[in-house]
N, C-alpha and C positions, 0 to 999 in steps of 0.2 A: 469803254471811255473812248472817247470823243469828242473834241472840239476845234473851231473855227481854227485854219490856218495862218498864224502872222506873217503880213506883209513881208517880204525879202526873203522868209523861209526857206529852207531846201524842202522840196516839192516829195523825194523822195524819203531823206530820214522822216518829214512828217508823216507818211503814210505807212513807215514800217513802227512808229510809235504809236498810232491812235491804231483801235479794232479796224478788223479786217473787213473786208466783204461777207463774212457767213456769220451768221449769229450762232454764238455756241449754245448748247442745253442750258438751260439757267442753272441745274441743278446737275453735279457731275453721275455717272454711274458708278455704281459700285460692284464689281467682276469677281467674284470669289475662286480664289483656288485653294487647293489642299494647303498651302506654303503660306498664304498670305494674301489678304486682301487686295485690291487696284483701283486707284481712284480714276476712272477716266474722264476725261474734260475734252469733248468733240463739239466740231461743228455740226449746223442742221445744213439740210437744204446741197449736200453733196452726194456725191455717186463713192466716192473712195476717199481715204485719208492716207497721206504719212506717219510712219509710226516714231514718237517720240516719247520715251522712257526718263522719268525725272527721280532721282533718290533728294527724300528731304532731308533737313542736318539731325542731328541728334537729339533726341528726345521733341520731338516735334513732331509733326504731321503734314500729308498734302495739303489739308484742310487751310493752312498759313499761307501758303504763295497762292490762293486760287486765281486772285487779279493777274499774275501772270500767266499761271497756266490757262485759264480763259481766256487770256491776250491773245496764246498762241493758239489755240483752238477757233481764233476769230480769222484766223490767219489759213485756214485749212488742215490744220495737224491734228492729228489723234494721240492725244496726252497721256500717258500712261502711268501713273504714280503710284508706286506700292506702298502700303503703309508697313513701315517696319518695325520687326519685334523690338525694337528701341524706343519706338513713340510712344510718347507722354499719354499717349489715346489707347493704348495697347498693351505693351509689357513694361511700360516705363517705370513703373513701382518697385519693379526688380533691383532697378538701378539704386535704391533707395541704401545707403546702411546710419546706425545709430551712430549719434556723436553720443561721447562722453559725460556732456552736460545737457544730455535730454532732446530730445527733437530728431530730427533727419535731416541728411541732404545728400545730394545729388553723389555717387561714386562714377563719375565721368570719366574717370580715368579707366577704371573698370569696362564700361563700355568702349569708348576707344581702342583702345590697346587688346581686346579680343580677338586673335584670329579666327577663331570660331563664328564671331559676330561679322567680320569681314566677308567670310564666305559665305551666311546667310543673309545678307544684304545683295552680294552678288546675285545670287542664285534668286533672288526675289526680284532682281532687276531682269533677267532673262526668262520667266513667266509671261513676260508678253509677246516677247520675242517668239517662244518655242511653243506658244500656244495661244497666237493670235485669233485664231479659230472663235474663242469662248468672246472677245473681246466684239468681234464682228456681231455674233448673234446678237449682243446685247444692245450694238448701238445700229445695227440694221440696215449696215451696208462696208466694204472690203476696205481692209487697211492694208495700207500696201508697204509691205518690209523689205523692200530693196535696197533702201539707203535708210537705215536706221539710225537715230542720234540718241546717245547716251546723254543726260545732263545732271547734272547734281551740284547740293551749297553744302558747304562745308562738309560734314561726314560724308555726303552724298556726295559729294568734287572727289573725296579720298576713293569711292568706289568708282566713278569715273577713271581716276588713276590708274587703279587696277585691271578694267576692264580692256582698257586700252593698251595695257603691258608694262606699266610701274612694278618693278621690283621689288620688295618688301625681305626685310630680315623681322622676323620672331622670334621670341622669346628662345635662348639657347643659339642664336645665331643663325638659326633654320632658315636660309631664304625661300620666298615663296611666291608666285605669279599666279594670277587670278584671270589671265589675256583671255578674251573671246573676239576672235575675227572677225565675226559677224558684225560688231560695228562697224559702222563706215564712219564716224568722226563724233566728237564730243565737247560740251564745254564745260567748265569749273567755274564754280561760285566761290568764291574765297578758297582755294585748296591750301592744305598743308606743303609746308617743307620739309627742308633736309634736317632730321633731329628730332622728328617725331614720328609717331605710329610705324615705326620700322624702314622710313623712308631714308635713303644716304645718299651719298653726292652720286653715284653713280645708275640711282634707281630707273632715271628715266630714257637712259640711254639705248634703249629698245624702241620707245616711244615713236611709233613713225605715223601712225593715223594722225589725219587734221584736228586739229582741236582750238577753241581758242579760251583763254582765261579771262574771266572778268572780276576784277579788284579793287573794291572800295579803299581809298586813301587812308582813311581815319578807321579802318577796321582794325577790332581787337576783340580776342575772344580768352576762351580758360587755357586755350597750350601754349599764349603768351608769345606768338609769333609776332614778328612786326607783319604789316602789309608789304612791306619789301621782301622778307622772307618767304612770303606765299607766291613768288613767280618763279621760283624753280623749276618747276615743272614746265613752263615756256620758257627759262634761260638753259634748261640741263637738256632737254630732251633733243631726238634726230630732228634736224632742220628740215624745213617742208611742210609750207601750209597749217605755220604757229600763229596763231594770232594773240596779243594783246588788246585787252581795253581795262583803261585804269582812269577810275572815275576818282581823282583828287582829293574833291571835298563829302566827298559821299562814305556814310558809314557801313555799320553790319548788317545794318536791317535794307539793305538795297533792293536784294531780290524781291523781299515781301513787300515793299513798299509803303508808304508815309502812314503812318495813323491818323486816324479819325482828328483834324484840325492841325494838320502837318504844313511844313511849311513851306510858300511856291519854289522855293529851291530843292528841298524835297520832292516834292512832283513832275519837278522840272529833269533829276537824276532819276526818278522812274520809271518818267517816260525816255530817257535818253536809255535808259537800261533795257528796256523794252524794245525801241527801237534796233539797237545792236544786238540784242540777240535775236532778235525774226529774220533780221539781214542775215544774220550766220543759217540761218532752215534753211532760207531761200536761197543761199548759194550751195548750202552742200546736201540736203534733203532732197531741193527740188530740182538741183544741179543748174542754176541759175548763173549763167557765165559772165552777164552783164554787174550781177549783185558781188559777185565774188571779185571782181575788177575793182570796183567802188573798193572793195571792204580792205583789198589790200593798197590802195594811196592813202592820202592825207583827208578823204573824202570826211571821215568822222570828226575829225578834227574843225574842220572846217564849218561845215553843217551845226556845228556844237558851241562855235565859238573855242575852243578846246575845252568846253566842260568835262568832256573824254579825250584823252591820250588813248594813242594806240602806237603799237608795233607790229612787225610784220617778219617773219625768218622762214 
């Protein structure tokens, strides 16, 4: 995705929102592990790439996020996306239940509130980190795991919270922690807030790793939580390198991108989304201090004429 710059447009924001200097492979690689398949988007023409792991939403698949994952790959990142057990393309049919009047519906509550499913997703996200050699063998070059970034959307964002240290309460009041200190930073798209999936007011007190919450202002899903309630991870976590990117006019499909024939506003929102998430990867995975200092100012708001609102704590 690359267009000509608009006169007066911020050149750095433009660069992050457009495809990067490397062409990603046109089709993702499929790397098999014993516990899961991992879809890998990788750039061409590089000697090494930094590892990013992406966890998809419930009852969906990494392929749905292809435009975003390919975009990050074009900026030099190796993006590994496990196909989770609840994927509609794998075992999602197991989450269906019969209805009294015939037919069936998705038993989403069972999918989202199963502590074993939480653990399974966390383990799947660890696979690329623990066995990166398999990815290297398939893509043909080294993968740098020095500062790995974990990213997720909806259920995937919940996994990010767990891996970065959020504490949850399972059935029977048993507290659970899934923290993995190997992750350097994370991004959460439409995460969950207090009151669902075992999250409590003090769930995030021990989360000290850097992260960004990217939230659509018009988001609505089956949890019933408002977009504002989804900011708890940002508001309640330990201060220090916590970023918020708020998209006031965007909807739930923001990380997926506009459908064919989508409006100009949707296309612009997705471009803004690509820009700020890519800037985060440059700042934390690449350890680019100049980009970091841009992120903690009002640069995103100025560059987008406040289509994106940001906060930092």
